[in-house]
C-alpha positions in Angstrom: 16.7 -1.9 -23.8 18.4 1.0 -21.1 16.6 0.1 -17.8 16.7 1.7 -14.0 16.0 -0.9 -11.7 15.2 -0.1 -8.2 17.6 -2.3 -6.1 15.9 -1.9 -2.3 18.4 -4.7 -0.5 15.4 -7.1 -0.7 15.5 -10.7 -2.6 12.6 -9.5 -5.0 14.5 -6.3 -6.4 17.9 -8.5 -6.6 16.2 -10.8 -8.9 14.4 -8.6 -11.1 17.4 -7.0 -11.5 19.1 -10.0 -11.8 16.7 -11.3 -14.4 17.2 -7.9 -16.3 20.8 -8.2 -16.7 20.4 -11.7 -18.2 18.1 -10.1 -20.6 20.9 -8.3 -21.8 19.5 -4.8 -21.3 22.1 -2.1 -20.0 21.3 -1.9 -16.4 21.4 0.9 -13.9 20.7 0.3 -10.4 19.4 2.8 -7.8 18.3 2.4 -3.9 16.2 5.0 -2.6 17.5 5.7 1.3 14.1 6.8 2.7 14.3 6.1 6.3 17.3 7.1 9.0 15.4 6.2 12.1 14.9 2.6 13.6 13.4 0.4 11.7 12.7 -3.4 11.8 11.2 -3.4 8.4 14.0 -5.0 6.1 13.8 -2.2 3.8 14.6 1.5 3.0 17.3 2.0 5.5 21.4 2.7 5.5 21.4 -1.0 6.1 19.5 -2.1 3.2 21.4 0.1 0.7 24.4 -1.8 1.7 22.7 -5.3 0.7 21.7 -3.4 -2.4 25.3 -2.5 -3.3 27.0 -5.9 -2.4 23.9 -7.4 -5.2 24.5 -4.6 -7.9 28.4 -5.4 -7.3 27.6 -9.1 -7.9 25.7 -8.6 -10.9 28.5 -6.1 -12.3 25.7 -2.9 -13.0 26.4 0.8 -11.8 24.8 1.4 -8.6 23.8 4.9 -7.4 22.1 5.8 -3.7 19.7 8.5 -3.8 18.5 10.4 -0.6 15.1 10.9 0.0 14.9 11.0 3.5 13.3 14.3 3.3 10.8 13.5 0.8 9.9 10.5 2.4 9.2 12.3 5.8 7.1 14.9 4.0 5.1 12.9 1.6 4.5 9.8 3.7 5.6 10.0 7.4 3.8 13.1 8.0 0.3 12.3 6.2 0.8 8.9 7.8 0.5 10.8 11.4 -2.0 13.4 10.2 -4.5 10.6 8.7 -4.5 9.0 12.4 -5.0 12.4 14.0 -7.5 12.8 12.1 -9.3 9.2 12.8 -8.7 7.5 9.6 -6.6 4.1 9.1 -4.0 5.3 5.9 -1.8 3.1 3.9 1.3 4.5 3.5 2.8 2.4 0.8 0.4 3.8 -1.7 1.6 7.6 -0.8 5.4 6.2 -1.1 4.2 4.3 -4.2 2.2 7.5 -6.2 4.7 10.1 -4.8 8.4 8.7 -4.6 8.5 4.5 -6.3 6.9 5.5 -9.3 6.5 9.5 -9.3 10.3 9.9 -8.7 12.1 7.1 -10.5 10.1 7.4 -13.6 11.4 11.0 -13.7 14.8 9.9 -13.0 14.3 7.2 -15.3 13.6 9.6 -18.0 16.4 12.1 -16.9 19.1 8.9 -17.1 17.5 7.8 -20.6 16.1 4.5 -19.6 13.5 3.2 -21.6 11.8 1.5 -18.4 11.9 1.4 -14.7 12.2 -2.2 -13.3 10.9 -2.9 -9.5 10.6 -6.1 -7.8 7.2 -5.8 -7.1 4.6 -9.2 -7.2 2.3 -7.7 -9.9 1.7 -8.1 -13.8 1.8 -6.0 -16.6 0.3 -7.5 -20.7 -0.3 -5.3 -23.0 -3.8 -5.6 -25.2 -4.0 -5.8 -29.0 -4.6 -1.9 -29.2 -1.3 -1.3 -27.3 -3.0 -0.5 -24.4 -1.6 -2.1 -20.6 -3.4 -4.0 -18.3 -2.3 -4.1 -14.6 -2.8 -7.7 -13.1 -2.3 -9.6 -9.8 0.7 -11.7 -9.3 1.2 -15.3 -10.1 1.2 -15.6 -6.0 -1.8 -14.9 -4.6 0.1 -14.7 -1.1 2.5 -12.3 -2.0 0.0 -10.4 -4.5 1.1 -6.2 -4.6 -1.4 -4.8 -7.2 -3.8 -3.3 -4.6 -0.9 -1.0 -3.6 -0.2 -0.1 -7.8 -3.9 0.6 -8.4 -2.9 4.4 -9.2 -0.6 3.7 -11.9 -2.3 4.8 -15.4 -1.3 3.8 -18.8 1.8 5.9 -19.1 3.2 4.7 -16.3 2.3 1.1 -17.1 4.1 1.8 -20.6 7.4 2.2 -18.8 7.4 -0.3 -16.1 8.7 -3.8 -15.5 7.7 -6.1 -13.2 10.0 -9.2 -13.6 8.9 -11.3 -10.5 5.2 -11.1 -10.8 5.0 -13.8 -12.7 6.4 -16.4 -10.4 5.9 -18.0 -7.0 7.8 -16.5 -4.2 9.6 -19.6 -3.8 10.9 -19.5 -7.4 12.1 -16.5 -6.3 14.4 -17.2 -3.6 15.5 -20.3 -5.6 17.1 -18.1 -8.8 18.9 -15.7 -6.1 20.1 -18.7 -4.3 21.2 -20.0 -7.8 23.1 -16.7 -8.3 24.5 -16.6 -4.9 22.9 -13.4 -4.0 23.1 -12.2 -0.3 19.3 -11.4 -0.1 18.4 -14.9 -1.1 17.0 -15.7 2.5 16.6 -12.0 3.8 12.9 -12.0 5.4 10.4 -9.9 3.6 10.0 -6.4 4.0 7.3 -5.3 6.1 4.4 -2.7 5.3 5.5 -0.1 8.0 9.4 0.6 7.0 9.7 3.4 9.5 8.5 2.1 12.3 10.2 -0.2 15.0 7.9 -2.1 16.8 4.2 -1.1 17.4 3.1 2.0 15.4 1.0 3.3 18.0 4.3 3.7 19.9 5.7 5.7 17.0 2.4 8.0 17.0 3.1 8.6 20.7 6.3 9.4 20.4 6.2 11.8 17.0 3.0 12.9 16.2 1.9 16.1 18.5 -1.5 15.6 19.6 -1.2 11.7 19.5 -1.9 10.9 23.0 -4.7 13.2 24.2 -6.8 11.2 26.4 -10.5 11.1 25.8 -13.9 8.6 26.3 -15.1 5.2 24.9 -18.3 5.3 24.1 -21.1 3.1 23.0 -23.6 4.4 20.2 -26.0 5.8 22.5 -23.0 8.0 24.0 -22.9 5.8 27.4 -19.4 6.3 28.5 -17.8 2.5 29.0 -14.2 3.7 29.8 -11.1 6.1 28.5 -8.3 6.1 26.2 -5.0 7.4 26.0 -5.5 8.8 22.1 -7.8 8.2 19.1 -4.8 7.6 16.9 -4.1 4.6 18.5 -7.3 3.2 17.5 -8.5 1.5 13.9 -12.2 0.7 12.5 -12.7 -2.6 13.4 -10.7 -3.3 16.4 -11.7 -5.5 19.1 -8.6 -6.0 21.3 -7.2 -3.3 23.5 -9.8 -1.6 24.3 -9.9 -1.8 27.9 -13.6 -2.0 28.6 -15.7 -5.1 29.9 -19.3 -5.2 29.1 -19.7 -8.9 28.8 -20.1 -9.1 25.2 -17.7 -8.2 22.1 -17.2 -4.9 21.6 -15.7 -2.9 18.5 -14.5 0.1 17.5 -17.3 1.4 15.0 -16.4 5.3 14.5 -13.9 7.6 15.4 -14.4 11.1 16.2 -11.0 12.7 16.7 -12.7 16.4 17.4 -14.1 15.0 20.3 -11.5 12.5 21.3 -14.2 10.2 21.1 -13.7 6.4 20.5 -17.5 4.7 19.8 -17.7 1.7 20.4 -20.7 -1.2 19.1 -21.3 -5.1 18.4 -20.3 -6.9 15.2 -23.2 -5.7 13.2 -22.4 -1.9 13.5 -19.1 -2.7 11.6 -21.0 -3.8 8.2 -21.5 -1.7 5.6 -23.5 -1.6 2.3 -21.0 0.4 0.4 -18.2 3.4 0.9 -17.9 6.8 -0.8 -14.2 7.2 -2.6 -12.3 10.2 -3.6 -9.6 10.7 -5.9 -10.4 8.0 -7.8 -8.6 7.1 -10.9 -8.9 4.3 -13.5 -5.5 2.2 -15.2 -7.5 2.5 -18.7 -8.0 6.1 -18.0 -11.9 5.8 -18.1 -14.7 4.2 -15.9 -15.1 0.2 -16.9 -18.2 -1.3 -17.7 -20.3 -1.6 -14.5 -20.6 -5.8 -14.3 -18.2 -8.1 -13.1 -16.5 -5.8 -10.9 -15.2 -6.6 -7.3 -13.5 -4.6 -4.7 -11.1 -4.8 -1.5 -11.5 -2.5 0.8 -8.0 -3.5 2.5 -5.0 -4.8 1.4 -5.7 -8.2 2.9 -9.4 -8.4 2.5 -10.8 -11.0 0.4 -12.8 -9.1 -2.9 -16.8 -8.7 -2.6 -18.9 -7.9 -5.8 -19.5 -4.1 -6.5 -21.2 -1.7 -8.2 -19.8 2.1 -8.7 -21.5 5.2 -9.4 -20.2 8.5 -10.0 -21.1 11.1 -7.6 -18.8 13.9 -8.6 -15.5 14.8 -9.8 -13.4 11.9 -9.0 -15.9 11.2 -6.3 -18.0 7.8 -6.8 -19.9 5.6 -4.6 -18.5 2.1 -4.4 -22.0 -0.4 -3.6 -21.1 -3.9 -2.5 -23.1 -7.0 -3.2 -22.7 -8.4 0.5 -22.2 -6.0 3.2 -18.8 -5.5 4.2 -17.1 -5.2 8.0 -15.0 -2.8 9.4 -14.7 0.2 6.2 -12.1 2.2 7.2 -11.7 5.7 6.1 -8.4 6.1 5.1 -7.8 2.9 3.5 -8.1 2.5 -0.8 -11.2 1.2 -2.3 -9.2 -1.2 -5.5 -11.8 -2.2 -8.1 -10.9 -5.6 -9.8 -12.4 -7.7 -12.7 -10.9 -11.4 -12.1 -6.9 -10.9 -12.1 -7.3 -7.0 -13.8 -6.9 -4.4 -11.4 -9.3 -1.4 -12.9 -8.5 1.7 -10.4 -9.5 2.7 -7.0 -9.3 6.0 -4.5 -9.3 6.7 -1.2 -12.4 5.4 1.5 -13.8 9.0 2.8 -16.8 7.3 4.7 -19.1 4.0 4.9 -22.2 3.9 3.4 -25.1 2.6 5.0 -28.0 0.6 3.3 -28.1 0.3 -0.4 -27.8 2.5 -3.5 
């Protein structure tokens, strides 16, 4: 089998490459150069490409660096800023996986005659008796990345491999150390590979209109203070509001057209569901509406859910218990046990019940 391995310069992709070589496959390693600005994330930069090149040399496999700086800026960085300006809270890893990590790399794999694309993501894929594929959580729940892979369908899952998804992170590092790979003790990469430090500073410096001042108001419209840009706030935020009213206040709504931040109490954050667009399903069709759970953020706990179609690609997801800080721009990802069923982008929280 001929395999294209996405070698990021981190320990997970290094071990994924090593295991693929060990299995006797013909391996071509590629590294995507996605960002040439300052970064403390530990992936996607020139320095990480150097680490990847040295790992490829140690494994004695061909290695290429592909320049995706312009495409990454267009498909990931620019939408990231635009979403914040629109009062949403985006997850740029989703755009990166959809457009670049799997969209572009699977095309490169086909062009190079490779049978599969191998990455260092912490997730699993298995095959059912009828040949269909399931996307599963990683064995190491603390490193699970299935949330940001929910857009993968049957075609993609038939052509990808996640070798490290079936092992704890400690074992991944042990394998890298045993092989003498330079990435064995390299820190894990962070979510925002294109931001050095606080994302608010990045928005202020790179996104026009990101620092336009406006009022902070309560739910009745009473002005409590002022802010330096709606883009610096997210739903559920408590710290850094710059107001004092004698009791905790949280960001409960953003009104970018009016440059207004609305705050309220903890109860005002609760939602009974959310409206989701761009919904896709791993199996290619909606799941049976039993035993479904949903995560509304990468690090959130799953809660029971029911789903209802309200238009092409548009669904309502109703929770079995209220959920706090449901933020437009994040993904609602559906699970049944360890299996990922699909997901889409949250456009609005829903109050009450179905």
